[in-house]
C-alpha positions as CSV (number, residue, x, y, z in Angstrom):
1,X,35.9,4.4,-22.7
2,X,35.5,0.8,-21.5
3,X,37.4,1.5,-18.4
4,X,35.2,4.5,-17.6
5,X,32.1,2.5,-18.3
6,X,33.3,-0.2,-15.9
7,X,34.0,2.4,-13.2
8,X,30.6,4.0,-13.8
9,X,28.9,0.6,-13.4
10,X,30.7,0.0,-10.1
11,X,29.7,3.4,-8.8
12,X,26.1,2.8,-9.8
13,X,26.1,-0.6,-8.3
14,X,27.5,0.5,-5.0
15,X,25.0,3.4,-4.7
16,X,21.9,1.8,-6.1
17,X,22.0,-2.0,-6.0
18,X,24.5,-3.2,-3.4
19,X,22.1,-3.1,-0.5
20,X,19.6,-5.2,-2.4
21,X,22.3,-7.8,-3.1
22,X,23.5,-7.9,0.5
23,X,20.0,-8.3,1.8
24,X,19.1,-11.0,-0.7
25,X,18.1,-14.3,0.8
26,X,20.3,-16.0,-1.8
27,X,23.4,-14.2,-0.5
28,X,25.5,-16.8,1.2
29,X,27.7,-14.1,2.8
30,X,24.8,-13.4,5.3
31,X,25.4,-16.9,6.7
32,X,29.0,-15.9,7.4
33,X,27.8,-12.8,9.3
34,X,25.4,-15.0,11.4
35,X,28.4,-17.1,12.5
36,X,29.8,-14.0,14.3
37,X,26.7,-11.9,15.1
38,X,23.4,-12.7,16.8
39,X,20.7,-11.3,14.5
40,X,19.3,-8.1,16.0
41,X,15.7,-7.3,17.0
42,X,13.0,-5.8,14.8
43,X,10.9,-3.4,16.8
44,X,7.7,-1.4,16.4
45,X,7.8,2.4,16.5
46,X,7.0,2.3,20.2
47,X,9.9,-0.1,20.9
48,X,7.8,-3.3,21.2
49,X,9.7,-6.3,19.9
50,X,8.3,-7.8,16.7
51,X,11.2,-10.3,16.0
52,X,14.1,-11.5,18.1
53,X,16.6,-14.3,18.3
54,X,16.3,-16.8,21.2
55,X,18.6,-19.6,22.2
56,X,17.5,-23.0,23.4
57,X,19.2,-25.2,26.1
58,X,21.6,-26.6,23.5
59,X,22.6,-23.2,22.3
60,X,20.7,-23.3,19.0
61,X,19.4,-20.0,17.8
62,X,15.9,-19.6,16.6
63,X,13.9,-16.5,15.5
64,X,10.9,-15.7,17.6
65,X,7.9,-13.5,16.6
66,X,5.9,-12.5,19.7
67,X,2.9,-11.2,17.6
68,X,2.7,-14.5,15.6
69,X,0.4,-13.8,12.5
70,X,-0.3,-10.1,13.1
71,X,2.9,-8.8,11.4
72,X,3.5,-11.9,9.3
73,X,3.9,-10.2,5.9
74,X,5.4,-6.9,7.1
75,X,8.1,-8.4,9.3
76,X,8.4,-11.6,7.3
77,X,10.3,-14.7,8.4
78,X,13.9,-15.9,8.3
79,X,13.4,-19.7,7.9
80,X,13.3,-21.1,4.3
81,X,14.8,-17.9,3.1
82,X,13.9,-14.4,4.3
83,X,11.0,-12.1,3.5
84,X,9.6,-8.7,4.6
85,X,11.7,-6.7,7.0
86,X,13.8,-9.7,7.8
87,X,15.1,-9.5,4.2
88,X,15.0,-5.7,3.8
89,X,17.0,-5.1,7.0
90,X,19.2,-8.2,6.9
91,X,22.4,-6.1,6.5
92,X,21.6,-4.0,9.6
93,X,20.4,-6.9,11.7
94,X,23.6,-8.9,11.1
95,X,25.9,-5.9,11.6
96,X,27.1,-4.8,15.1
97,X,28.0,-1.4,16.3
98,X,28.5,-2.4,19.9
99,X,31.3,-0.6,21.8
100,X,34.6,-1.7,20.2
101,X,36.1,-2.9,23.5
102,X,33.0,-5.0,24.1
103,X,33.3,-6.4,20.6
104,X,36.9,-7.4,21.1
105,X,36.1,-8.9,24.5
106,X,33.3,-11.0,23.1
107,X,35.4,-12.3,20.3
108,X,38.2,-13.3,22.7
109,X,35.6,-15.1,24.8
110,X,34.2,-16.7,21.6
111,X,30.9,-15.0,22.3
112,X,28.8,-13.7,19.4
113,X,28.3,-10.0,19.3
114,X,24.7,-8.7,19.4
115,X,23.5,-7.4,16.1
116,X,21.9,-3.9,15.6
117,X,18.2,-3.4,16.2
118,X,15.9,-2.1,13.5
119,X,13.1,0.3,14.7
120,X,10.3,0.4,12.3
121,X,7.4,2.8,11.5
122,X,4.9,0.1,12.3
123,X,2.3,0.9,15.0
124,X,1.0,-2.2,16.8
125,X,-2.4,-0.6,17.7
126,X,-3.1,0.4,14.1
127,X,-1.8,-3.0,12.9
128,X,-4.3,-4.7,15.2
129,X,-7.1,-2.4,14.1
130,X,-6.4,-3.1,10.5
131,X,-6.1,-6.9,11.1
132,X,-9.4,-7.0,13.0
133,X,-11.1,-4.8,10.4
134,X,-10.4,-7.3,7.7
135,X,-11.9,-10.0,9.8
136,X,-12.4,-13.3,8.0
137,X,-12.1,-11.8,4.6
138,X,-9.0,-12.3,2.3
139,X,-7.6,-8.9,1.3
140,X,-5.2,-6.2,2.5
141,X,-5.0,-3.0,4.4
142,X,-2.4,-0.3,4.3
143,X,-2.2,2.7,6.6
144,X,0.1,5.6,5.8
145,X,1.1,8.9,7.4
146,X,0.7,11.2,4.4
147,X,3.1,14.0,5.3
148,X,6.0,11.6,5.9
149,X,5.3,8.4,4.0
150,X,5.6,6.2,7.1
151,X,3.9,2.9,6.8
152,X,2.0,2.7,10.1
153,X,0.3,-0.6,9.3
154,X,0.4,-3.2,6.6
155,X,-1.9,-6.3,6.8
156,X,-2.5,-9.1,4.3
157,X,-4.8,-12.0,4.6
158,X,-4.8,-15.0,4.5
159,X,-1.6,-15.0,6.6
160,X,0.7,-17.5,8.3
161,X,2.5,-18.0,11.6
162,X,6.2,-17.0,11.0
163,X,7.2,-19.0,14.2
164,X,6.3,-22.2,12.4
165,X,7.2,-21.5,8.8
166,X,9.8,-24.3,8.7
167,X,7.3,-26.9,10.0
168,X,4.4,-25.6,7.8
169,X,6.5,-25.0,4.7
170,X,5.3,-28.0,2.6
171,X,1.6,-27.2,3.2
172,X,2.2,-23.5,2.5
173,X,3.7,-24.1,-0.9
174,X,1.7,-27.2,-1.9
175,X,-0.4,-27.1,-5.0
176,X,-3.5,-28.0,-3.0
177,X,-3.1,-24.7,-1.1
178,X,-4.8,-22.1,-3.3
179,X,-4.9,-19.4,-0.6
180,X,-1.4,-18.0,-1.4
181,X,-0.8,-17.3,2.3
182,X,2.8,-16.2,1.7
183,X,1.8,-13.5,-0.8
184,X,1.8,-10.0,0.6
185,X,-1.4,-8.8,-1.0
186,X,-0.8,-5.2,0.3
187,X,2.1,-4.8,-2.2
188,X,2.0,-7.8,-4.5
189,X,-1.7,-8.2,-4.9
190,X,-3.1,-6.6,-8.1
191,X,-6.9,-5.8,-8.4
192,X,-9.2,-3.8,-10.6
193,X,-9.5,-0.4,-8.7
194,X,-13.2,-0.1,-9.3
195,X,-14.7,3.3,-8.5
196,X,-11.7,4.4,-6.5
197,X,-10.1,5.0,-9.9
198,X,-12.7,7.7,-10.6
199,X,-10.5,10.0,-8.6
200,X,-8.0,9.9,-11.5
201,X,-10.7,10.1,-14.1
202,X,-12.0,13.2,-12.4
203,X,-8.5,14.7,-12.3
204,X,-8.0,14.1,-16.0
205,X,-11.3,15.8,-16.8
206,X,-10.4,18.8,-14.7
207,X,-7.0,19.1,-16.5
208,X,-8.5,18.8,-19.9
209,X,-11.3,21.4,-19.3
210,X,-9.6,24.1,-17.3
211,X,-12.0,26.4,-15.5
212,X,-14.9,25.1,-17.6
213,X,-15.0,21.7,-15.7
214,X,-17.2,23.5,-13.2
215,X,-19.9,23.8,-15.9
216,X,-20.2,20.0,-16.2
217,X,-23.8,18.8,-16.0
218,X,-25.2,15.4,-16.4
219,X,-28.7,13.9,-16.1
220,X,-28.5,10.3,-14.7
221,X,-31.3,8.0,-15.7
222,X,-29.7,4.9,-14.1
223,X,-28.6,3.3,-17.3
224,X,-26.8,4.3,-20.5
225,X,-26.3,2.5,-23.8
226,X,-22.9,2.4,-25.5
227,X,-22.4,0.4,-28.7
228,X,-24.2,-2.9,-28.1
229,X,-23.8,-2.7,-24.3
230,X,-25.6,-1.1,-21.4
231,X,-23.9,0.7,-18.5
232,X,-25.8,0.8,-15.2
233,X,-25.4,2.7,-12.0
234,X,-25.3,0.7,-8.7
235,X,-28.6,-1.2,-8.5
236,X,-29.9,0.9,-11.4
237,X,-30.2,3.9,-9.1
238,X,-31.3,7.1,-10.8
239,X,-29.1,10.0,-9.6
240,X,-30.8,12.8,-11.5
241,X,-29.1,16.1,-12.1
242,X,-25.4,16.0,-11.3
243,X,-22.4,18.2,-11.5
244,X,-18.8,16.8,-11.4
245,X,-18.7,16.9,-7.6
246,X,-21.9,15.0,-7.1
247,X,-21.0,12.6,-9.9
248,X,-18.1,11.5,-7.7
249,X,-20.0,11.7,-4.5
250,X,-22.7,9.4,-5.8
251,X,-20.2,7.3,-7.8
252,X,-22.4,7.6,-10.9
253,X,-21.2,5.1,-13.4
254,X,-23.1,6.5,-16.3
255,X,-21.8,10.0,-15.7
256,X,-18.2,8.8,-15.6
257,X,-18.8,6.6,-18.6
258,X,-19.9,9.7,-20.5
259,X,-16.8,11.6,-19.2
260,X,-14.6,8.7,-20.4
261,X,-16.0,9.0,-23.9
262,X,-14.8,12.6,-24.1
263,X,-11.2,12.3,-22.7
264,X,-8.0,12.4,-24.6
265,X,-6.8,8.9,-24.1
266,X,-3.1,9.6,-24.7
267,X,-3.3,12.4,-22.2
268,X,-5.1,10.1,-19.7
269,X,-2.4,7.4,-20.2
270,X,0.3,10.0,-19.5
271,X,-1.5,11.2,-16.3
272,X,-1.7,7.6,-15.0
273,X,1.9,7.0,-15.7
274,X,2.7,10.2,-13.8
275,X,1.0,8.5,-10.9
276,X,3.4,5.5,-11.3
277,X,1.2,3.1,-13.3
278,X,3.4,0.9,-15.5
279,X,6.4,2.2,-13.4
280,X,8.5,1.3,-10.4
281,X,6.9,2.6,-7.2
282,X,9.1,5.1,-5.3
283,X,9.7,3.2,-2.0
284,X,12.5,4.3,0.2
285,X,13.5,0.6,0.6
286,X,13.5,-2.4,-1.7
287,X,10.1,-3.6,-0.8
288,X,8.8,-6.5,-2.8
289,X,5.9,-5.4,-5.0
290,X,4.2,-5.8,-8.3
291,X,3.7,-2.8,-10.6
292,X,0.2,-1.5,-11.3
293,X,-0.9,-1.4,-14.9
294,X,-2.8,1.0,-17.1
295,X,-3.0,0.0,-20.8
296,X,-5.7,2.2,-22.3
297,X,-4.4,4.7,-25.0
298,X,-5.6,6.4,-28.1
299,X,-6.0,3.1,-29.9
300,X,-8.5,1.7,-27.4
301,X,-12.1,1.0,-28.5
302,X,-15.3,2.5,-27.0
303,X,-15.9,-0.4,-24.6
304,X,-12.4,-0.2,-23.1
305,X,-12.7,3.6,-22.9
306,X,-16.0,3.4,-20.9
307,X,-15.0,0.5,-18.7
308,X,-11.6,2.1,-17.8
309,X,-13.2,5.4,-16.9
310,X,-15.1,3.7,-14.1
311,X,-12.2,1.6,-12.8
312,X,-12.9,-1.7,-14.6
313,X,-11.4,-2.8,-17.9
314,X,-7.7,-3.9,-17.8
315,X,-6.5,-1.5,-15.2
316,X,-4.9,-3.2,-12.1
317,X,-3.6,-1.7,-8.9
318,X,-2.2,-2.8,-5.5
319,X,-3.6,-1.7,-2.2
320,X,-0.3,0.1,-1.4
321,X,-0.3,2.0,-4.7
322,X,-3.9,3.1,-4.1
323,X,-2.8,4.3,-0.7
324,X,0.0,6.3,-2.3
325,X,-2.3,8.0,-4.7
326,X,-4.7,8.9,-1.9
327,X,-1.8,10.1,0.2
328,X,-0.7,12.5,-2.5
329,X,-4.1,14.1,-2.4
330,X,-4.1,14.2,1.4
331,X,-0.6,15.9,1.3
332,X,-1.5,18.8,-1.0
333,X,-0.3,17.0,-4.1
334,X,3.1,15.8,-3.0
335,X,3.7,12.1,-2.6
336,X,6.1,11.1,0.1
337,X,8.0,7.8,-0.5
338,X,6.6,5.1,1.7
339,X,9.1,3.6,4.1
340,X,9.2,1.0,6.9
341,X,12.5,1.6,8.8
342,X,12.7,4.5,11.2
343,X,16.2,4.0,12.5
344,X,18.9,1.5,13.2
345,X,20.3,1.2,16.8
346,X,23.2,-0.6,18.3
347,X,22.6,-3.2,21.0
348,X,23.6,-0.5,23.6
349,X,21.1,2.0,22.3
350,X,23.2,4.3,20.1
351,X,21.5,5.5,16.8
352,X,23.6,4.0,14.0
353,X,21.4,5.3,11.1
354,X,18.3,7.5,11.0
355,X,15.9,7.4,8.1
356,X,14.2,10.6,7.0
357,X,11.1,11.3,4.9
358,X,11.7,11.7,1.2
359,X,9.5,13.4,-1.4
360,X,8.7,11.4,-4.6
361,X,7.6,14.5,-6.3
362,X,4.5,16.6,-6.8
363,X,1.8,14.6,-8.6
364,X,-0.9,17.2,-8.6
365,X,-1.3,20.9,-7.8
366,X,-2.4,22.3,-4.5
367,X,-5.7,23.4,-6.0
368,X,-6.3,20.1,-7.7
369,X,-5.6,18.3,-4.3
370,X,-8.0,20.7,-2.6
371,X,-10.7,20.1,-5.2
372,X,-10.4,16.3,-5.0
373,X,-10.5,16.5,-1.2
374,X,-13.7,18.5,-1.3
375,X,-15.2,15.9,-3.7
376,X,-14.1,13.1,-1.3
377,X,-15.7,14.9,1.6
378,X,-18.9,15.0,-0.4
379,X,-18.7,11.2,-0.8
380,X,-19.0,11.0,3.0
381,X,-21.4,13.9,3.7
382,X,-23.6,13.7,0.7
383,X,-22.9,10.5,-1.2
384,X,-22.1,6.8,-0.9
385,X,-20.4,6.6,2.5
386,X,-22.8,8.2,5.1
387,X,-21.7,5.6,7.7
388,X,-18.3,7.4,7.9
389,X,-19.7,10.6,9.2
390,X,-18.5,11.6,12.7
391,X,-18.9,14.6,15.0
392,X,-15.2,14.1,16.1
393,X,-13.4,14.2,12.7
394,X,-14.2,14.6,9.0
395,X,-13.4,11.8,6.6
396,X,-12.6,12.3,2.9
397,X,-13.0,9.0,1.1
398,X,-14.0,7.0,-2.0
399,X,-15.6,3.5,-2.1
400,X,-15.2,1.1,-5.0
401,X,-16.7,-2.2,-6.2
402,X,-14.3,-4.0,-8.5
403,X,-15.9,-6.8,-10.6
404,X,-13.4,-9.6,-11.2
405,X,-15.5,-11.9,-13.5
406,X,-18.6,-11.8,-15.7
407,X,-20.9,-12.1,-12.7
408,X,-21.6,-8.5,-11.5
409,X,-22.4,-9.8,-8.0
410,X,-18.8,-11.0,-7.6
411,X,-16.9,-7.9,-6.6
412,X,-14.0,-6.9,-4.4
413,X,-14.9,-4.1,-2.0
414,X,-12.5,-1.1,-1.8
415,X,-12.2,2.0,0.4
416,X,-9.5,4.7,0.2
417,X,-9.6,7.8,2.3
418,X,-8.0,10.0,5.0
419,X,-8.9,12.0,8.1
420,X,-9.2,14.6,9.3
421,X,-9.9,16.0,5.9
422,X,-8.6,19.5,6.8
423,X,-5.3,18.3,8.3
424,X,-4.8,14.6,7.4
425,X,-3.1,12.3,9.9
426,X,-3.7,8.9,8.4
427,X,-4.5,7.4,5.0
428,X,-6.3,4.1,4.7
429,X,-6.5,1.8,1.7
430,X,-8.4,-1.4,2.3
431,X,-9.8,-4.1,0.0
432,X,-12.0,-7.1,0.8
433,X,-11.7,-9.9,-1.7
434,X,-15.2,-10.9,-2.9
435,X,-16.6,-8.3,-0.4
436,X,-19.6,-7.5,-2.5
437,X,-20.9,-4.4,-4.3
438,X,-21.6,-1.0,-2.9
439,X,-18.6,-0.7,-0.7
440,X,-20.5,-1.2,2.6
441,X,-18.1,-3.9,3.9
442,X,-15.1,-1.7,3.2
443,X,-16.6,1.5,4.8
444,X,-17.5,-0.5,7.9
445,X,-13.9,-1.7,8.1
446,X,-12.5,1.8,7.5
447,X,-14.8,3.2,10.2
448,X,-13.5,0.8,12.8
449,X,-9.9,1.9,12.0
450,X,-10.8,5.6,12.0
451,X,-12.7,5.3,15.3
452,X,-9.9,3.3,16.9
453,X,-7.3,5.8,15.8
454,X,-9.1,8.9,16.9
455,X,-10.2,7.5,20.3
456,X,-6.6,6.7,21.4
């Protein structure tokens, strides 16, 4: 039994964990590979070079990043350890599949063989649009292709220049530097989801009430008392008579707080875990990330119940995870595993390995996805995001203001959404740290990206 257990462990390790170990920046064996192989290029989906190895006059190799800060977190760096794609794809970049005769010839001439090139899913135009949309704000933006899971853009700010990481290292990691430039906020940043979480609150209400959810009616008076506290809608706005669709379209806090008081909390907890809260995210590669958290359950008190229903409370989520939830709605209920590597090519252009889209499973039914899409279209056409209306394409979206301290004016600004609503091509998840309430900053940024994408 011990022998079989040992064999079983080896098999599991080879299939599930060996690549992670090989690509680890702590793996000294990679240094041995680099003595015989020149680290290959990292390329965008259109073939543009995002990282390459150059040699100075003395023959010293150095990694060069033509786009400087633009792809800093997605591509990563290879000085002072490795991060991003430099770490994820280390095994491929330091392997060579050059013609065997050329390999032998190079070794006889004591010339290093060129490593394989990694072609990514990243789109430089979309990356630039996302980078510009964030502007001077700290935050993150993720753009996905919902029917494949391809990560088309991934931006995090503040950033850094990967070309000068070695020179800047002490300042980047110093205690005086509170910006956390090296943190990839897209996958490692955790934030309250704010009103973007109302999508899941809505879904839970629909599931608990069957066909009768369509009978939901609520009269918004702008404020609502619960216990010793008061819940207010944005700027105390009185929304009047609402059904469930208009509750989401207008992001009515008091309506969703009322809904939250009626929900089965254990069922709600199970729904959120089915959307990968408190679990590992289903990436196709070993992307560095932090798991989102949802802690409310049947033992939670009234205050936590009400706050959680509107996306506050203790719930935390990353921009990538929010993009994945939105992508599952856009893709008819099926979540495709996000991935960054399209294929691996040898230095002479032969495809060594091709990566294909993989389903992470059905998270909601087709009818549920259609209903939520309809509600998100109402957000744009009838609700809180009129600036996203366009004659060229239909956006489905949801804004969010996520309070992060006791001052209600201090809020992160969220937007999640996709377009065209009837046949989604891209999903956007964008957050502006301290971007203010109402979501206007986030919708302006999203609009820039949508307009840039559909005008190409």
